[in-house]
PyMOL Python script that loads the backbone (N, CA, C, O; Angstrom):
from pymol import cmd

cmd.read_pdbstr("""\
ATOM      1  N   MET A   1      -0.164  13.531  -0.658  1.00  0.00           N
ATOM      2  CA  MET A   1      -1.644  13.360  -1.387  1.00  0.00           C
ATOM      3  C   MET A   1      -2.665  12.900  -0.379  1.00  0.00           C
ATOM      4  O   MET A   1      -2.298  12.235   0.590  1.00  0.00           O
ATOM      5  N   SER A   2      -3.799  13.189  -0.543  1.00  0.00           N
ATOM      6  CA  SER A   2      -5.110  13.159   0.333  1.00  0.00           C
ATOM      7  C   SER A   2      -6.107  12.436  -0.482  1.00  0.00           C
ATOM      8  O   SER A   2      -6.124  12.666  -1.691  1.00  0.00           O
ATOM      9  N   ILE A   3      -6.956  11.575   0.035  1.00  0.00           N
ATOM     10  CA  ILE A   3      -8.116  11.101  -0.906  1.00  0.00           C
ATOM     11  C   ILE A   3      -9.456  11.863  -0.577  1.00  0.00           C
ATOM     12  O   ILE A   3      -9.991  12.030   0.519  1.00  0.00           O
ATOM     13  N   GLN A   4      -9.864  12.292  -1.868  1.00  0.00           N
ATOM     14  CA  GLN A   4     -10.453  13.413  -1.530  1.00  0.00           C
ATOM     15  C   GLN A   4     -12.378  12.911  -1.800  1.00  0.00           C
ATOM     16  O   GLN A   4     -13.294  13.618  -1.379  1.00  0.00           O
ATOM     17  N   ASN A   5     -12.554  11.836  -2.421  1.00  0.00           N
ATOM     18  CA  ASN A   5     -13.727  11.061  -2.687  1.00  0.00           C
ATOM     19  C   ASN A   5     -13.778   9.513  -2.875  1.00  0.00           C
ATOM     20  O   ASN A   5     -12.755   8.841  -3.006  1.00  0.00           O
ATOM     21  N   GLU A   6     -14.917   9.044  -2.878  1.00  0.00           N
ATOM     22  CA  GLU A   6     -15.091   7.697  -2.859  1.00  0.00           C
ATOM     23  C   GLU A   6     -14.474   7.078  -3.913  1.00  0.00           C
ATOM     24  O   GLU A   6     -14.038   5.930  -3.821  1.00  0.00           O
ATOM     25  N   ARG A   7     -14.370   8.011  -5.313  1.00  0.00           N
ATOM     26  CA  ARG A   7     -13.733   7.171  -6.488  1.00  0.00           C
ATOM     27  C   ARG A   7     -12.238   7.065  -6.111  1.00  0.00           C
ATOM     28  O   ARG A   7     -11.623   6.028  -6.360  1.00  0.00           O
ATOM     29  N   GLN A   8     -11.647   8.114  -5.517  1.00  0.00           N
ATOM     30  CA  GLN A   8     -10.257   8.067  -5.063  1.00  0.00           C
ATOM     31  C   GLN A   8      -9.756   6.809  -4.387  1.00  0.00           C
ATOM     32  O   GLN A   8      -8.862   6.021  -4.692  1.00  0.00           O
ATOM     33  N   LEU A   9     -10.949   6.887  -2.973  1.00  0.00           N
ATOM     34  CA  LEU A   9     -10.989   5.708  -2.239  1.00  0.00           C
ATOM     35  C   LEU A   9     -10.585   4.364  -2.976  1.00  0.00           C
ATOM     36  O   LEU A   9      -9.531   3.763  -2.770  1.00  0.00           O
ATOM     37  N   ARG A  10     -11.688   3.933  -3.967  1.00  0.00           N
ATOM     38  CA  ARG A  10     -11.584   2.641  -4.503  1.00  0.00           C
ATOM     39  C   ARG A  10     -10.338   2.684  -5.369  1.00  0.00           C
ATOM     40  O   ARG A  10      -9.861   1.549  -5.398  1.00  0.00           O
ATOM     41  N   ASN A  11      -9.668   3.484  -6.040  1.00  0.00           N
ATOM     42  CA  ASN A  11      -8.576   3.586  -6.745  1.00  0.00           C
ATOM     43  C   ASN A  11      -7.261   3.317  -5.999  1.00  0.00           C
ATOM     44  O   ASN A  11      -6.435   2.552  -6.498  1.00  0.00           O
ATOM     45  N   THR A  12      -6.996   4.043  -4.581  1.00  0.00           N
ATOM     46  CA  THR A  12      -6.383   3.725  -3.793  1.00  0.00           C
ATOM     47  C   THR A  12      -6.585   2.223  -3.142  1.00  0.00           C
ATOM     48  O   THR A  12      -5.642   1.547  -2.731  1.00  0.00           O
ATOM     49  N   ARG A  13      -7.348   1.995  -3.126  1.00  0.00           N
ATOM     50  CA  ARG A  13      -7.720   0.505  -2.329  1.00  0.00           C
ATOM     51  C   ARG A  13      -7.083  -0.585  -3.233  1.00  0.00           C
ATOM     52  O   ARG A  13      -6.237  -1.387  -2.839  1.00  0.00           O
ATOM     53  N   THR A  14      -7.656  -0.511  -4.660  1.00  0.00           N
ATOM     54  CA  THR A  14      -7.040  -1.352  -5.889  1.00  0.00           C
ATOM     55  C   THR A  14      -5.334  -1.455  -5.807  1.00  0.00           C
ATOM     56  O   THR A  14      -4.606  -2.445  -5.730  1.00  0.00           O
ATOM     57  N   LYS A  15      -4.987   0.154  -5.865  1.00  0.00           N
ATOM     58  CA  LYS A  15      -3.319   0.217  -6.132  1.00  0.00           C
ATOM     59  C   LYS A  15      -2.628  -0.513  -4.952  1.00  0.00           C
ATOM     60  O   LYS A  15      -1.599  -1.167  -5.120  1.00  0.00           O
ATOM     61  N   LEU A  16      -3.271  -0.365  -3.683  1.00  0.00           N
ATOM     62  CA  LEU A  16      -2.763  -1.160  -2.516  1.00  0.00           C
ATOM     63  C   LEU A  16      -2.794  -2.777  -2.557  1.00  0.00           C
ATOM     64  O   LEU A  16      -1.961  -3.569  -2.117  1.00  0.00           O
ATOM     65  N   ALA A  17      -3.836  -2.983  -3.126  1.00  0.00           N
ATOM     66  CA  ALA A  17      -4.186  -4.713  -3.215  1.00  0.00           C
ATOM     67  C   ALA A  17      -3.029  -5.025  -4.202  1.00  0.00           C
ATOM     68  O   ALA A  17      -2.327  -5.967  -3.835  1.00  0.00           O
ATOM     69  N   ASP A  18      -2.588  -4.299  -5.661  1.00  0.00           N
ATOM     70  CA  ASP A  18      -1.645  -4.751  -6.419  1.00  0.00           C
ATOM     71  C   ASP A  18      -0.403  -4.584  -5.942  1.00  0.00           C
ATOM     72  O   ASP A  18       0.417  -5.401  -6.363  1.00  0.00           O
ATOM     73  N   LEU A  19       0.068  -3.593  -5.024  1.00  0.00           N
ATOM     74  CA  LEU A  19       1.198  -3.531  -4.408  1.00  0.00           C
ATOM     75  C   LEU A  19       1.353  -4.611  -3.442  1.00  0.00           C
ATOM     76  O   LEU A  19       2.496  -5.045  -3.299  1.00  0.00           O
ATOM     77  N   GLU A  20       0.372  -5.146  -2.723  1.00  0.00           N
ATOM     78  CA  GLU A  20       0.657  -6.057  -1.642  1.00  0.00           C
ATOM     79  C   GLU A  20       0.752  -7.572  -2.472  1.00  0.00           C
ATOM     80  O   GLU A  20       1.469  -8.496  -2.087  1.00  0.00           O
ATOM     81  N   ALA A  21      -0.040  -7.612  -3.570  1.00  0.00           N
ATOM     82  CA  ALA A  21       0.294  -8.854  -4.151  1.00  0.00           C
ATOM     83  C   ALA A  21       1.608  -9.007  -5.142  1.00  0.00           C
ATOM     84  O   ALA A  21       1.897 -10.062  -5.706  1.00  0.00           O
ATOM     85  N   GLU A  22       2.342  -7.796  -5.256  1.00  0.00           N
ATOM     86  CA  GLU A  22       3.770  -7.711  -5.836  1.00  0.00           C
ATOM     87  C   GLU A  22       4.756  -7.841  -4.307  1.00  0.00           C
ATOM     88  O   GLU A  22       5.729  -8.560  -4.079  1.00  0.00           O
ATOM     89  N   TYR A  23       4.247  -7.113  -3.668  1.00  0.00           N
ATOM     90  CA  TYR A  23       5.286  -7.749  -2.320  1.00  0.00           C
ATOM     91  C   TYR A  23       5.428  -9.047  -2.193  1.00  0.00           C
ATOM     92  O   TYR A  23       6.571  -9.505  -2.173  1.00  0.00           O
ATOM     93  N   ARG A  24       4.308  -9.903  -2.080  1.00  0.00           N
ATOM     94  CA  ARG A  24       4.074 -11.253  -1.676  1.00  0.00           C
ATOM     95  C   ARG A  24       4.938 -11.937  -2.838  1.00  0.00           C
ATOM     96  O   ARG A  24       5.734 -12.830  -2.545  1.00  0.00           O
ATOM     97  N   ARG A  25       4.760 -11.472  -4.274  1.00  0.00           N
ATOM     98  CA  ARG A  25       5.263 -12.110  -5.096  1.00  0.00           C
ATOM     99  C   ARG A  25       6.738 -12.035  -4.992  1.00  0.00           C
ATOM    100  O   ARG A  25       7.373 -13.076  -5.159  1.00  0.00           O
ATOM    101  N   ILE A  26       7.431 -10.803  -4.706  1.00  0.00           N
ATOM    102  CA  ILE A  26       8.770 -10.780  -4.819  1.00  0.00           C
ATOM    103  C   ILE A  26       9.311 -11.474  -3.423  1.00  0.00           C
ATOM    104  O   ILE A  26      10.429 -11.988  -3.444  1.00  0.00           O
ATOM    105  N   SER A  27       8.628 -11.492  -2.360  1.00  0.00           N
ATOM    106  CA  SER A  27       9.093 -12.029  -1.350  1.00  0.00           C
ATOM    107  C   SER A  27       9.151 -13.597  -1.488  1.00  0.00           C
ATOM    108  O   SER A  27      10.009 -14.300  -0.955  1.00  0.00           O
ATOM    109  N   GLU A  28       8.578 -13.845  -1.925  1.00  0.00           N
ATOM    110  CA  GLU A  28       8.432 -15.634  -2.471  1.00  0.00           C
ATOM    111  C   GLU A  28       9.261 -15.826  -3.253  1.00  0.00           C
ATOM    112  O   GLU A  28      10.007 -16.769  -2.992  1.00  0.00           O
ATOM    113  N   ALA A  29       9.485 -15.157  -4.370  1.00  0.00           N
ATOM    114  CA  ALA A  29      11.026 -15.192  -5.235  1.00  0.00           C
ATOM    115  C   ALA A  29      12.348 -14.949  -4.513  1.00  0.00           C
ATOM    116  O   ALA A  29      13.449 -15.373  -4.866  1.00  0.00           O
ATOM    117  N   ALA A  30      12.047 -14.146  -3.371  1.00  0.00           N
ATOM    118  CA  ALA A  30      13.431 -13.806  -2.623  1.00  0.00           C
ATOM    119  C   ALA A  30      13.971 -14.962  -1.842  1.00  0.00           C
ATOM    120  O   ALA A  30      15.093 -14.901  -1.339  1.00  0.00           O
ATOM    121  N   GLU A  31      13.129 -16.113  -1.716  1.00  0.00           N
ATOM    122  CA  GLU A  31      13.306 -17.077  -0.935  1.00  0.00           C
ATOM    123  C   GLU A  31      14.648 -17.915  -1.579  1.00  0.00           C
ATOM    124  O   GLU A  31      15.542 -18.443  -0.917  1.00  0.00           O
ATOM    125  N   SER A  32      14.549 -17.889  -2.759  1.00  0.00           N
ATOM    126  CA  SER A  32      15.519 -18.643  -3.685  1.00  0.00           C
ATOM    127  C   SER A  32      16.925 -17.868  -3.891  1.00  0.00           C
ATOM    128  O   SER A  32      17.988 -18.448  -4.114  1.00  0.00           O
ATOM    129  N   LYS A  33      16.757 -16.395  -3.775  1.00  0.00           N
ATOM    130  CA  LYS A  33      17.805 -15.841  -3.624  1.00  0.00           C
ATOM    131  C   LYS A  33      17.876 -14.880  -2.267  1.00  0.00           C
ATOM    132  O   LYS A  33      17.392 -13.749  -2.313  1.00  0.00           O
ATOM    133  N   PRO A  34      18.454 -15.346  -1.153  1.00  0.00           N
ATOM    134  CA  PRO A  34      18.768 -14.793  -0.375  1.00  0.00           C
ATOM    135  C   PRO A  34      19.731 -13.559  -0.234  1.00  0.00           C
ATOM    136  O   PRO A  34      20.634 -13.430  -1.060  1.00  0.00           O
ATOM    137  N   ASN A  35      19.605 -12.830   0.576  1.00  0.00           N
ATOM    138  CA  ASN A  35      20.460 -11.879   0.721  1.00  0.00           C
ATOM    139  C   ASN A  35      20.502 -10.775  -0.381  1.00  0.00           C
ATOM    140  O   ASN A  35      21.273  -9.829  -0.223  1.00  0.00           O
ATOM    141  N   ALA A  36      19.915 -10.831  -1.203  1.00  0.00           N
ATOM    142  CA  ALA A  36      19.903  -9.783  -2.287  1.00  0.00           C
ATOM    143  C   ALA A  36      19.503  -8.435  -2.190  1.00  0.00           C
ATOM    144  O   ALA A  36      18.324  -8.102  -2.073  1.00  0.00           O
ATOM    145  N   GLN A  37      20.344  -7.739  -2.232  1.00  0.00           N
ATOM    146  CA  GLN A  37      20.202  -6.157  -1.774  1.00  0.00           C
ATOM    147  C   GLN A  37      19.227  -5.690  -2.379  1.00  0.00           C
ATOM    148  O   GLN A  37      18.422  -5.059  -1.695  1.00  0.00           O
ATOM    149  N   THR A  38      18.995  -5.818  -3.677  1.00  0.00           N
ATOM    150  CA  THR A  38      18.339  -5.146  -4.652  1.00  0.00           C
ATOM    151  C   THR A  38      16.649  -5.522  -4.452  1.00  0.00           C
ATOM    152  O   THR A  38      15.745  -4.733  -4.729  1.00  0.00           O
ATOM    153  N   THR A  39      16.454  -6.912  -3.908  1.00  0.00           N
ATOM    154  CA  THR A  39      15.175  -7.604  -3.750  1.00  0.00           C
ATOM    155  C   THR A  39      14.740  -6.626  -2.008  1.00  0.00           C
ATOM    156  O   THR A  39      13.690  -6.064  -1.697  1.00  0.00           O
ATOM    157  N   GLU A  40      16.032  -6.778  -1.220  1.00  0.00           N
ATOM    158  CA  GLU A  40      15.481  -6.164   0.163  1.00  0.00           C
ATOM    159  C   GLU A  40      15.220  -4.570   0.056  1.00  0.00           C
ATOM    160  O   GLU A  40      14.280  -4.100   0.697  1.00  0.00           O
ATOM    161  N   LEU A  41      16.066  -3.696  -0.772  1.00  0.00           N
ATOM    162  CA  LEU A  41      15.440  -2.700  -1.215  1.00  0.00           C
ATOM    163  C   LEU A  41      14.351  -2.553  -1.843  1.00  0.00           C
ATOM    164  O   LEU A  41      13.738  -1.499  -1.678  1.00  0.00           O
ATOM    165  N   THR A  42      13.951  -3.320  -2.511  1.00  0.00           N
ATOM    166  CA  THR A  42      12.523  -2.973  -3.215  1.00  0.00           C
ATOM    167  C   THR A  42      11.542  -3.335  -2.428  1.00  0.00           C
ATOM    168  O   THR A  42      10.503  -2.689  -2.563  1.00  0.00           O
ATOM    169  N   LEU A  43      11.557  -4.329  -1.502  1.00  0.00           N
ATOM    170  CA  LEU A  43      10.624  -4.863  -0.467  1.00  0.00           C
ATOM    171  C   LEU A  43      10.381  -3.454   0.495  1.00  0.00           C
ATOM    172  O   LEU A  43       9.304  -2.916   0.751  1.00  0.00           O
ATOM    173  N   ARG A  44      11.546  -3.110   0.865  1.00  0.00           N
ATOM    174  CA  ARG A  44      11.526  -1.781   1.646  1.00  0.00           C
ATOM    175  C   ARG A  44      10.725  -0.576   0.990  1.00  0.00           C
ATOM    176  O   ARG A  44       9.740  -0.039   1.497  1.00  0.00           O
ATOM    177  N   SER A  45      11.107  -0.361   0.203  1.00  0.00           N
ATOM    178  CA  SER A  45      10.195   0.572  -0.732  1.00  0.00           C
ATOM    179  C   SER A  45       8.888   0.455  -1.062  1.00  0.00           C
ATOM    180  O   SER A  45       8.157   1.445  -1.020  1.00  0.00           O
ATOM    181  N   LEU A  46       8.337  -1.008  -1.506  1.00  0.00           N
ATOM    182  CA  LEU A  46       7.135  -1.309  -1.576  1.00  0.00           C
ATOM    183  C   LEU A  46       6.279  -0.989  -0.071  1.00  0.00           C
ATOM    184  O   LEU A  46       5.230  -0.347  -0.016  1.00  0.00           O
ATOM    185  N   GLY A  47       6.907  -1.525   0.970  1.00  0.00           N
ATOM    186  CA  GLY A  47       6.218  -1.421   2.287  1.00  0.00           C
ATOM    187  C   GLY A  47       6.082  -0.040   2.407  1.00  0.00           C
ATOM    188  O   GLY A  47       5.006   0.428   2.780  1.00  0.00           O
ATOM    189  N   THR A  48       7.216   0.816   2.087  1.00  0.00           N
ATOM    190  CA  THR A  48       6.753   2.245   2.404  1.00  0.00           C
ATOM    191  C   THR A  48       5.812   2.936   1.712  1.00  0.00           C
ATOM    192  O   THR A  48       5.307   3.964   2.162  1.00  0.00           O
ATOM    193  N   VAL A  49       5.471   2.369   0.439  1.00  0.00           N
ATOM    194  CA  VAL A  49       4.187   3.142  -0.370  1.00  0.00           C
ATOM    195  C   VAL A  49       3.135   2.373   0.187  1.00  0.00           C
ATOM    196  O   VAL A  49       2.065   2.978   0.261  1.00  0.00           O
ATOM    197  N   MET A  50       3.144   1.240   0.587  1.00  0.00           N
ATOM    198  CA  MET A  50       1.651   0.441   0.987  1.00  0.00           C
ATOM    199  C   MET A  50       1.365   1.061   2.452  1.00  0.00           C
ATOM    200  O   MET A  50       0.213   0.913   2.858  1.00  0.00           O
ATOM    201  N   LYS A  51       2.246   1.716   3.265  1.00  0.00           N
ATOM    202  CA  LYS A  51       1.965   2.021   4.533  1.00  0.00           C
ATOM    203  C   LYS A  51       1.413   3.580   4.602  1.00  0.00           C
ATOM    204  O   LYS A  51       0.577   4.072   5.359  1.00  0.00           O
ATOM    205  N   GLN A  52       2.244   4.223   3.456  1.00  0.00           N
ATOM    206  CA  GLN A  52       1.492   5.622   3.115  1.00  0.00           C
ATOM    207  C   GLN A  52       0.067   5.267   2.398  1.00  0.00           C
ATOM    208  O   GLN A  52      -0.872   5.899   2.883  1.00  0.00           O
ATOM    209  N   LEU A  53      -0.170   4.643   1.657  1.00  0.00           N
ATOM    210  CA  LEU A  53      -1.593   4.204   1.012  1.00  0.00           C
ATOM    211  C   LEU A  53      -2.840   3.794   2.444  1.00  0.00           C
ATOM    212  O   LEU A  53      -4.005   4.170   2.563  1.00  0.00           O
ATOM    213  N   LYS A  54      -2.241   3.153   3.100  1.00  0.00           N
ATOM    214  CA  LYS A  54      -2.936   2.844   4.620  1.00  0.00           C
ATOM    215  C   LYS A  54      -3.436   3.905   5.245  1.00  0.00           C
ATOM    216  O   LYS A  54      -4.615   4.120   5.524  1.00  0.00           O
ATOM    217  N   GLU A  55      -2.363   4.656   5.488  1.00  0.00           N
ATOM    218  CA  GLU A  55      -2.899   6.062   6.252  1.00  0.00           C
ATOM    219  C   GLU A  55      -3.717   6.801   5.652  1.00  0.00           C
ATOM    220  O   GLU A  55      -4.598   7.438   6.229  1.00  0.00           O
ATOM    221  N   GLU A  56      -3.474   6.797   4.150  1.00  0.00           N
ATOM    222  CA  GLU A  56      -4.473   7.843   3.520  1.00  0.00           C
ATOM    223  C   GLU A  56      -5.851   7.455   3.430  1.00  0.00           C
ATOM    224  O   GLU A  56      -6.723   8.324   3.446  1.00  0.00           O
ATOM    225  N   ILE A  57      -6.190   6.001   3.317  1.00  0.00           N
ATOM    226  CA  ILE A  57      -7.263   5.491   3.503  1.00  0.00           C
ATOM    227  C   ILE A  57      -7.498   5.645   4.800  1.00  0.00           C
ATOM    228  O   ILE A  57      -8.326   6.541   4.964  1.00  0.00           O
ATOM    229  N   ALA A  58      -7.070   5.084   5.970  1.00  0.00           N
ATOM    230  CA  ALA A  58      -7.572   5.688   7.167  1.00  0.00           C
ATOM    231  C   ALA A  58      -7.813   7.073   7.174  1.00  0.00           C
ATOM    232  O   ALA A  58      -8.953   7.352   7.543  1.00  0.00           O
ATOM    233  N   GLN A  59      -7.055   8.081   6.866  1.00  0.00           N
ATOM    234  CA  GLN A  59      -7.300   9.358   7.306  1.00  0.00           C
ATOM    235  C   GLN A  59      -8.730   9.807   6.353  1.00  0.00           C
ATOM    236  O   GLN A  59      -9.466  10.663   6.844  1.00  0.00           O
ATOM    237  N   TYR A  60      -9.014   9.336   5.285  1.00  0.00           N
ATOM    238  CA  TYR A  60     -10.114   9.562   4.479  1.00  0.00           C
ATOM    239  C   TYR A  60     -11.384   9.120   5.337  1.00  0.00           C
ATOM    240  O   TYR A  60     -12.378   9.784   5.632  1.00  0.00           O
ATOM    241  N   GLU A  61     -11.064   7.831   5.644  1.00  0.00           N
ATOM    242  CA  GLU A  61     -12.444   6.966   6.251  1.00  0.00           C
ATOM    243  C   GLU A  61     -12.715   7.708   7.862  1.00  0.00           C
ATOM    244  O   GLU A  61     -13.732   7.561   8.541  1.00  0.00           O
ATOM    245  N   THR A  62     -11.796   8.323   8.133  1.00  0.00           N
ATOM    246  CA  THR A  62     -11.884   9.153   9.795  1.00  0.00           C
ATOM    247  C   THR A  62     -12.783  10.279   9.264  1.00  0.00           C
ATOM    248  O   THR A  62     -13.933  10.412   9.682  1.00  0.00           O
ATOM    249  N   ARG A  63     -12.237  11.102   8.323  1.00  0.00           N
ATOM    250  CA  ARG A  63     -13.123  12.327   7.739  1.00  0.00           C
ATOM    251  C   ARG A  63     -14.490  12.003   7.594  1.00  0.00           C
ATOM    252  O   ARG A  63     -15.363  12.687   8.129  1.00  0.00           O
ATOM    253  N   ARG A  64     -14.752  10.947   6.865  1.00  0.00           N
ATOM    254  CA  ARG A  64     -15.968  10.291   6.305  1.00  0.00           C
ATOM    255  C   ARG A  64     -16.728  10.091   7.491  1.00  0.00           C
ATOM    256  O   ARG A  64     -17.852  10.590   7.510  1.00  0.00           O
ATOM    257  N   VAL A  65     -16.350   9.488   8.433  1.00  0.00           N
ATOM    258  CA  VAL A  65     -17.183   8.865   9.662  1.00  0.00           C
ATOM    259  C   VAL A  65     -17.453  10.283  10.398  1.00  0.00           C
ATOM    260  O   VAL A  65     -18.573  10.564  10.826  1.00  0.00           O
ATOM    261  N   ASN A  66     -16.297  11.192  10.518  1.00  0.00           N
ATOM    262  CA  ASN A  66     -16.826  12.358  11.258  1.00  0.00           C
ATOM    263  C   ASN A  66     -17.560  13.299  10.616  1.00  0.00           C
ATOM    264  O   ASN A  66     -17.943  14.225  11.331  1.00  0.00           O
ATOM    265  N   ARG A  67     -17.911  13.332   9.304  1.00  0.00           N
ATOM    266  CA  ARG A  67     -18.635  14.289   8.533  1.00  0.00           C
ATOM    267  C   ARG A  67     -20.216  13.528   8.647  1.00  0.00           C
ATOM    268  O   ARG A  67     -21.205  14.248   8.789  1.00  0.00           O
ATOM    269  N   THR A  68     -20.354  12.008   8.573  1.00  0.00           N
ATOM    270  CA  THR A  68     -21.742  12.027   8.727  1.00  0.00           C
ATOM    271  C   THR A  68     -22.191  11.795  10.218  1.00  0.00           C
ATOM    272  O   THR A  68     -23.317  11.327  10.383  1.00  0.00           O
ATOM    273  N   GLY A  69     -21.471  12.056  11.237  1.00  0.00           N
ATOM    274  CA  GLY A  69     -21.670  12.038  12.665  1.00  0.00           C
ATOM    275  C   GLY A  69     -21.866  10.714  13.408  1.00  0.00           C
ATOM    276  O   GLY A  69     -22.035  10.709  14.627  1.00  0.00           O
TER     277      GLY A  69
END
""", "prot")
cmd.dss("prot")
cmd.show_as("cartoon", "prot")
cmd.util.cbc("prot")
cmd.orient("prot")
């Protein structure tokens, strides 16, 4: 997927913020349940999606800067 416009950029940033909040919530809850494999896999999955969204935002912002000169 590639961000095509400002609306998609805003939506992607909102989704990223939601995922980051969920990641923090799960991480904090995991402190009381160490070594839980499900928690570890969930955090890894969320981390992967967050990284992808950050890359998409960076790519869009780079294209936007290049278009405006």
